[in-house]
N, CA, C, O and CB atoms as a CASP TS submission, in Angstrom:
PFRMAT TS
TARGET T0000
AUTHOR 0000-0000-0000
METHOD Language model
MODEL 1
PARENT N/A
ATOM      1  N   UNK     1     103.071  40.794  36.011  1.00  0.00           N
ATOM      2  CA  UNK     1     103.477  40.242  37.309  1.00  0.00           C
ATOM      3  C   UNK     1     104.600  39.231  37.099  1.00  0.00           C
ATOM      4  O   UNK     1     104.413  38.228  36.410  1.00  0.00           O
ATOM      5  CB  UNK     1     102.268  39.576  38.037  1.00  0.00           C
ATOM      6  N   UNK     2     105.746  39.487  37.682  1.00  0.00           N
ATOM      7  CA  UNK     2     106.830  38.510  37.582  1.00  0.00           C
ATOM      8  C   UNK     2     106.853  37.664  38.847  1.00  0.00           C
ATOM      9  O   UNK     2     106.772  38.192  39.956  1.00  0.00           O
ATOM     10  CB  UNK     2     108.203  39.213  37.361  1.00  0.00           C
ATOM     11  N   UNK     3     106.964  36.355  38.677  1.00  0.00           N
ATOM     12  CA  UNK     3     106.986  35.474  39.843  1.00  0.00           C
ATOM     13  C   UNK     3     108.277  35.644  40.630  1.00  0.00           C
ATOM     14  O   UNK     3     109.276  36.114  40.086  1.00  0.00           O
ATOM     15  CB  UNK     3     106.818  34.014  39.416  1.00  0.00           C
ATOM     16  N   UNK     4     108.267  35.268  41.899  1.00  0.00           N
ATOM     17  CA  UNK     4     109.492  35.368  42.700  1.00  0.00           C
ATOM     18  C   UNK     4     110.603  34.474  42.148  1.00  0.00           C
ATOM     19  O   UNK     4     110.342  33.449  41.518  1.00  0.00           O
ATOM     20  CB  UNK     4     109.203  34.995  44.157  1.00  0.00           C
ATOM     21  N   UNK     5     111.831  34.881  42.398  1.00  0.00           N
ATOM     22  CA  UNK     5     113.004  34.137  41.900  1.00  0.00           C
ATOM     23  C   UNK     5     112.956  32.672  42.324  1.00  0.00           C
ATOM     24  O   UNK     5     113.320  31.790  41.547  1.00  0.00           O
ATOM     25  CB  UNK     5     114.303  34.781  42.410  1.00  0.00           C
ATOM     26  N   UNK     6     112.509  32.409  43.554  1.00  0.00           N
ATOM     27  CA  UNK     6     112.472  31.024  44.049  1.00  0.00           C
ATOM     28  C   UNK     6     111.517  30.167  43.220  1.00  0.00           C
ATOM     29  O   UNK     6     111.778  28.986  42.989  1.00  0.00           O
ATOM     30  CB  UNK     6     112.051  30.995  45.529  1.00  0.00           C
ATOM     31  N   UNK     7     110.414  30.761  42.774  1.00  0.00           N
ATOM     32  CA  UNK     7     109.450  30.016  41.960  1.00  0.00           C
ATOM     33  C   UNK     7     110.048  29.667  40.598  1.00  0.00           C
ATOM     34  O   UNK     7     109.835  28.572  40.078  1.00  0.00           O
ATOM     35  CB  UNK     7     108.153  30.830  41.779  1.00  0.00           C
ATOM     36  N   UNK     8     110.796  30.608  40.029  1.00  0.00           N
ATOM     37  CA  UNK     8     111.434  30.351  38.736  1.00  0.00           C
ATOM     38  C   UNK     8     112.490  29.256  38.883  1.00  0.00           C
ATOM     39  O   UNK     8     112.595  28.369  38.037  1.00  0.00           O
ATOM     40  CB  UNK     8     112.072  31.647  38.172  1.00  0.00           C
ATOM     41  N   UNK     9     113.272  29.326  39.964  1.00  0.00           N
ATOM     42  CA  UNK     9     114.299  28.306  40.189  1.00  0.00           C
ATOM     43  C   UNK     9     113.679  26.927  40.393  1.00  0.00           C
ATOM     44  O   UNK     9     114.244  25.920  39.968  1.00  0.00           O
ATOM     45  CB  UNK     9     115.157  28.676  41.401  1.00  0.00           C
ATOM     46  N   UNK    10     112.512  26.884  41.045  1.00  0.00           N
ATOM     47  CA  UNK    10     111.824  25.601  41.252  1.00  0.00           C
ATOM     48  C   UNK    10     111.409  25.014  39.902  1.00  0.00           C
ATOM     49  O   UNK    10     111.578  23.819  39.662  1.00  0.00           O
ATOM     50  CB  UNK    10     110.578  25.781  42.175  1.00  0.00           C
ATOM     51  N   UNK    11     110.863  25.860  39.023  1.00  0.00           N
ATOM     52  CA  UNK    11     110.473  25.380  37.685  1.00  0.00           C
ATOM     53  C   UNK    11     111.690  24.888  36.916  1.00  0.00           C
ATOM     54  O   UNK    11     111.625  23.878  36.216  1.00  0.00           O
ATOM     55  CB  UNK    11     109.760  26.497  36.889  1.00  0.00           C
ATOM     56  N   UNK    12     112.811  25.614  37.050  1.00  0.00           N
ATOM     57  CA  UNK    12     114.044  25.225  36.364  1.00  0.00           C
ATOM     58  C   UNK    12     114.512  23.856  36.849  1.00  0.00           C
ATOM     59  O   UNK    12     114.972  23.034  36.056  1.00  0.00           O
ATOM     60  CB  UNK    12     115.148  26.281  36.589  1.00  0.00           C
ATOM     61  N   UNK    13     114.392  23.615  38.156  1.00  0.00           N
ATOM     62  CA  UNK    13     114.802  22.327  38.721  1.00  0.00           C
ATOM     63  C   UNK    13     113.862  21.203  38.272  1.00  0.00           C
ATOM     64  O   UNK    13     114.295  20.081  38.008  1.00  0.00           O
ATOM     65  CB  UNK    13     114.836  22.406  40.260  1.00  0.00           C
ATOM     66  N   UNK    14     112.569  21.528  38.191  1.00  0.00           N
ATOM     67  CA  UNK    14     111.584  20.511  37.810  1.00  0.00           C
ATOM     68  C   UNK    14     111.666  20.163  36.325  1.00  0.00           C
ATOM     69  O   UNK    14     111.516  19.001  35.945  1.00  0.00           O
ATOM     70  CB  UNK    14     110.177  20.992  38.148  1.00  0.00           C
ATOM     71  N   UNK    15     111.906  21.179  35.482  1.00  0.00           N
ATOM     72  CA  UNK    15     111.890  20.968  34.031  1.00  0.00           C
ATOM     73  C   UNK    15     113.089  21.652  33.384  1.00  0.00           C
ATOM     74  O   UNK    15     112.941  22.684  32.730  1.00  0.00           O
ATOM     75  CB  UNK    15     110.574  21.499  33.415  1.00  0.00           C
ATOM     76  N   UNK    16     114.275  21.078  33.567  1.00  0.00           N
ATOM     77  CA  UNK    16     115.502  21.736  33.091  1.00  0.00           C
ATOM     78  C   UNK    16     115.595  21.881  31.578  1.00  0.00           C
ATOM     79  O   UNK    16     116.401  22.672  31.087  1.00  0.00           O
ATOM     80  CB  UNK    16     116.689  20.974  33.570  1.00  0.00           C
ATOM     81  N   UNK    17     114.784  21.133  30.826  1.00  0.00           N
ATOM     82  CA  UNK    17     114.888  21.195  29.366  1.00  0.00           C
ATOM     83  C   UNK    17     114.048  22.306  28.738  1.00  0.00           C
ATOM     84  O   UNK    17     114.125  22.522  27.529  1.00  0.00           O
ATOM     85  CB  UNK    17     114.479  19.877  28.779  1.00  0.00           C
ATOM     86  N   UNK    18     113.249  23.011  29.535  1.00  0.00           N
ATOM     87  CA  UNK    18     112.441  24.096  28.987  1.00  0.00           C
ATOM     88  C   UNK    18     113.266  25.370  28.820  1.00  0.00           C
ATOM     89  O   UNK    18     114.330  25.527  29.419  1.00  0.00           O
ATOM     90  CB  UNK    18     111.234  24.365  29.886  1.00  0.00           C
ATOM     91  N   UNK    19     112.739  26.285  27.981  1.00  0.00           N
ATOM     92  CA  UNK    19     113.386  27.592  27.815  1.00  0.00           C
ATOM     93  C   UNK    19     113.078  28.468  29.019  1.00  0.00           C
ATOM     94  O   UNK    19     112.048  28.285  29.667  1.00  0.00           O
ATOM     95  CB  UNK    19     112.917  28.285  26.505  1.00  0.00           C
ATOM     96  N   UNK    20     113.964  29.427  29.333  1.00  0.00           N
ATOM     97  CA  UNK    20     113.757  30.310  30.496  1.00  0.00           C
ATOM     98  C   UNK    20     112.402  31.025  30.500  1.00  0.00           C
ATOM     99  O   UNK    20     111.804  31.192  31.562  1.00  0.00           O
ATOM    100  CB  UNK    20     114.854  31.343  30.544  1.00  0.00           C
ATOM    101  N   UNK    21     111.909  31.451  29.331  1.00  0.00           N
ATOM    102  CA  UNK    21     110.606  32.132  29.321  1.00  0.00           C
ATOM    103  C   UNK    21     109.481  31.187  29.713  1.00  0.00           C
ATOM    104  O   UNK    21     108.466  31.621  30.257  1.00  0.00           O
ATOM    105  CB  UNK    21     110.325  32.725  27.940  1.00  0.00           C
ATOM    106  N   UNK    22     109.653  29.899  29.441  1.00  0.00           N
ATOM    107  CA  UNK    22     108.632  28.928  29.848  1.00  0.00           C
ATOM    108  C   UNK    22     108.670  28.692  31.354  1.00  0.00           C
ATOM    109  O   UNK    22     107.633  28.475  31.982  1.00  0.00           O
ATOM    110  CB  UNK    22     108.829  27.598  29.103  1.00  0.00           C
ATOM    111  N   UNK    23     109.877  28.737  31.933  1.00  0.00           N
ATOM    112  CA  UNK    23     109.968  28.623  33.400  1.00  0.00           C
ATOM    113  C   UNK    23     109.220  29.765  34.059  1.00  0.00           C
ATOM    114  O   UNK    23     108.486  29.565  35.027  1.00  0.00           O
ATOM    115  CB  UNK    23     111.444  28.617  33.865  1.00  0.00           C
ATOM    116  N   UNK    24     109.415  30.982  33.518  1.00  0.00           N
ATOM    117  CA  UNK    24     108.756  32.159  34.090  1.00  0.00           C
ATOM    118  C   UNK    24     107.243  32.020  33.973  1.00  0.00           C
ATOM    119  O   UNK    24     106.513  32.300  34.924  1.00  0.00           O
ATOM    120  CB  UNK    24     109.234  33.452  33.386  1.00  0.00           C
ATOM    121  N   UNK    25     106.774  31.588  32.804  1.00  0.00           N
ATOM    122  CA  UNK    25     105.330  31.437  32.591  1.00  0.00           C
ATOM    123  C   UNK    25     104.753  30.378  33.529  1.00  0.00           C
ATOM    124  O   UNK    25     103.714  30.596  34.152  1.00  0.00           O
ATOM    125  CB  UNK    25     105.035  31.064  31.123  1.00  0.00           C
ATOM    126  N   UNK    26     105.429  29.232  33.629  1.00  0.00           N
ATOM    127  CA  UNK    26     104.949  28.164  34.511  1.00  0.00           C
ATOM    128  C   UNK    26     104.945  28.598  35.971  1.00  0.00           C
ATOM    129  O   UNK    26     104.011  28.305  36.717  1.00  0.00           O
ATOM    130  CB  UNK    26     105.809  26.916  34.347  1.00  0.00           C
ATOM    131  N   UNK    27     106.003  29.300  36.368  1.00  0.00           N
ATOM    132  CA  UNK    27     106.091  29.762  37.752  1.00  0.00           C
ATOM    133  C   UNK    27     104.958  30.742  38.057  1.00  0.00           C
ATOM    134  O   UNK    27     104.356  30.690  39.129  1.00  0.00           O
ATOM    135  CB  UNK    27     107.461  30.425  38.018  1.00  0.00           C
ATOM    136  N   UNK    28     104.673  31.636  37.103  1.00  0.00           N
ATOM    137  CA  UNK    28     103.597  32.613  37.298  1.00  0.00           C
ATOM    138  C   UNK    28     102.249  31.892  37.410  1.00  0.00           C
ATOM    139  O   UNK    28     101.446  32.192  38.293  1.00  0.00           O
ATOM    140  CB  UNK    28     103.570  33.640  36.130  1.00  0.00           C
ATOM    141  N   UNK    29     102.014  30.938  36.503  1.00  0.00           N
ATOM    142  CA  UNK    29     100.759  30.178  36.552  1.00  0.00           C
ATOM    143  C   UNK    29     100.618  29.443  37.875  1.00  0.00           C
ATOM    144  O   UNK    29      99.539  29.424  38.467  1.00  0.00           O
ATOM    145  CB  UNK    29     100.686  29.180  35.388  1.00  0.00           C
ATOM    146  N   UNK    30     101.705  28.838  38.341  1.00  0.00           N
ATOM    147  CA  UNK    30     101.665  28.088  39.591  1.00  0.00           C
ATOM    148  C   UNK    30     101.374  29.011  40.774  1.00  0.00           C
ATOM    149  O   UNK    30     100.620  28.649  41.677  1.00  0.00           O
ATOM    150  CB  UNK    30     102.990  27.346  39.811  1.00  0.00           C
ATOM    151  N   UNK    31     101.976  30.211  40.768  1.00  0.00           N
ATOM    152  CA  UNK    31     101.714  31.177  41.847  1.00  0.00           C
ATOM    153  C   UNK    31     100.236  31.565  41.874  1.00  0.00           C
ATOM    154  O   UNK    31      99.638  31.677  42.945  1.00  0.00           O
ATOM    155  CB  UNK    31     102.594  32.442  41.671  1.00  0.00           C
ATOM    156  N   UNK    32      99.653  31.768  40.700  1.00  0.00           N
ATOM    157  CA  UNK    32      98.235  32.128  40.619  1.00  0.00           C
ATOM    158  C   UNK    32      97.372  31.000  41.172  1.00  0.00           C
ATOM    159  O   UNK    32      96.438  31.243  41.935  1.00  0.00           O
ATOM    160  CB  UNK    32      97.833  32.445  39.162  1.00  0.00           C
ATOM    161  N   UNK    33      97.688  29.767  40.786  1.00  0.00           N
ATOM    162  CA  UNK    33      96.923  28.612  41.263  1.00  0.00           C
ATOM    163  C   UNK    33      97.051  28.476  42.777  1.00  0.00           C
ATOM    164  O   UNK    33      96.063  28.222  43.467  1.00  0.00           O
ATOM    165  CB  UNK    33      97.401  27.318  40.568  1.00  0.00           C
ATOM    166  N   UNK    34      98.261  28.646  43.290  1.00  0.00           N
ATOM    167  CA  UNK    34      98.481  28.537  44.742  1.00  0.00           C
ATOM    168  C   UNK    34      97.675  29.594  45.481  1.00  0.00           C
ATOM    169  O   UNK    34      97.054  29.298  46.501  1.00  0.00           O
ATOM    170  CB  UNK    34      99.984  28.681  45.083  1.00  0.00           C
ATOM    171  N   UNK    35      97.677  30.833  44.974  1.00  0.00           N
ATOM    172  CA  UNK    35      96.890  31.900  45.618  1.00  0.00           C
ATOM    173  C   UNK    35      95.405  31.573  45.610  1.00  0.00           C
ATOM    174  O   UNK    35      94.706  31.784  46.601  1.00  0.00           O
ATOM    175  CB  UNK    35      97.128  33.244  44.916  1.00  0.00           C
ATOM    176  N   UNK    36      94.925  31.052  44.471  1.00  0.00           N
ATOM    177  CA  UNK    36      93.509  30.712  44.342  1.00  0.00           C
ATOM    178  C   UNK    36      93.146  29.620  45.347  1.00  0.00           C
ATOM    179  O   UNK    36      92.108  29.690  46.005  1.00  0.00           O
ATOM    180  CB  UNK    36      93.181  30.253  42.895  1.00  0.00           C
ATOM    181  N   UNK    37      94.008  28.614  45.458  1.00  0.00           N
ATOM    182  CA  UNK    37      93.754  27.524  46.405  1.00  0.00           C
ATOM    183  C   UNK    37      93.801  28.039  47.843  1.00  0.00           C
ATOM    184  O   UNK    37      93.002  27.620  48.681  1.00  0.00           O
ATOM    185  CB  UNK    37      94.782  26.389  46.211  1.00  0.00           C
ATOM    186  N   UNK    38      94.728  28.940  48.127  1.00  0.00           N
ATOM    187  CA  UNK    38      94.841  29.488  49.482  1.00  0.00           C
ATOM    188  C   UNK    38      93.590  30.260  49.856  1.00  0.00           C
ATOM    189  O   UNK    38      93.097  30.154  50.979  1.00  0.00           O
ATOM    190  CB  UNK    38      96.072  30.395  49.598  1.00  0.00           C
ATOM    191  N   UNK    39      93.073  31.042  48.905  1.00  0.00           N
ATOM    192  CA  UNK    39      91.836  31.790  49.165  1.00  0.00           C
ATOM    193  C   UNK    39      90.677  30.840  49.437  1.00  0.00           C
ATOM    194  O   UNK    39      89.883  31.050  50.353  1.00  0.00           O
ATOM    195  CB  UNK    39      91.498  32.708  47.976  1.00  0.00           C
ATOM    196  N   UNK    40      90.599  29.796  48.624  1.00  0.00           N
ATOM    197  CA  UNK    40      89.520  28.821  48.790  1.00  0.00           C
ATOM    198  C   UNK    40      89.636  28.131  50.145  1.00  0.00           C
ATOM    199  O   UNK    40      88.638  27.910  50.832  1.00  0.00           O
ATOM    200  CB  UNK    40      89.548  27.776  47.651  1.00  0.00           C
ATOM    201  N   UNK    41      90.865  27.798  50.516  1.00  0.00           N
ATOM    202  CA  UNK    41      91.113  27.121  51.785  1.00  0.00           C
ATOM    203  C   UNK    41      90.706  27.992  52.970  1.00  0.00           C
ATOM    204  O   UNK    41      90.163  27.496  53.957  1.00  0.00           O
ATOM    205  CB  UNK    41      92.587  26.739  51.900  1.00  0.00           C
ATOM    206  N   UNK    42      90.973  29.295  52.866  1.00  0.00           N
ATOM    207  CA  UNK    42      90.608  30.216  53.947  1.00  0.00           C
ATOM    208  C   UNK    42      89.120  30.546  53.935  1.00  0.00           C
ATOM    209  O   UNK    42      88.586  31.085  54.904  1.00  0.00           O
ATOM    210  CB  UNK    42      91.420  31.501  53.839  1.00  0.00           C
ATOM    211  N   UNK    43      88.459  30.218  52.831  1.00  0.00           N
ATOM    212  CA  UNK    43      87.038  30.496  52.742  1.00  0.00           C
ATOM    213  C   UNK    43      86.726  31.828  52.078  1.00  0.00           C
ATOM    214  O   UNK    43      85.572  32.258  52.071  1.00  0.00           O
ATOM    215  CB  UNK    43      86.439  30.467  54.103  1.00  0.00           C
ATOM    216  N   UNK    44      87.748  32.496  51.512  1.00  0.00           N
ATOM    217  CA  UNK    44      87.526  33.763  50.822  1.00  0.00           C
ATOM    218  C   UNK    44      87.243  33.493  49.353  1.00  0.00           C
ATOM    219  O   UNK    44      88.043  33.851  48.487  1.00  0.00           O
ATOM    220  CB  UNK    44      88.747  34.705  50.982  1.00  0.00           C
ATOM    221  N   UNK    45      86.121  32.871  49.072  1.00  0.00           N
ATOM    222  CA  UNK    45      85.806  32.513  47.694  1.00  0.00           C
ATOM    223  C   UNK    45      85.480  33.782  46.911  1.00  0.00           C
ATOM    224  O   UNK    45      84.744  34.652  47.378  1.00  0.00           O
ATOM    225  CB  UNK    45      84.621  31.506  47.636  1.00  0.00           C
ATOM    226  N   UNK    46      86.051  33.862  45.701  1.00  0.00           N
ATOM    227  CA  UNK    46      85.835  35.057  44.873  1.00  0.00           C
ATOM    228  C   UNK    46      84.388  35.131  44.408  1.00  0.00           C
ATOM    229  O   UNK    46      84.014  36.066  43.700  1.00  0.00           O
ATOM    230  CB  UNK    46      86.782  35.056  43.656  1.00  0.00           C
TER
END
């Protein structure tokens, strides 16, 4: 799963000293966390 371009750009802006592969990994992790929180917020607990 590749994160959306906007998520990668956000990581790049937040941590400009990291390597591009780390931005992708962080963006992917953040997307997963956001989805998990959204599900919890809606009450769709896994």
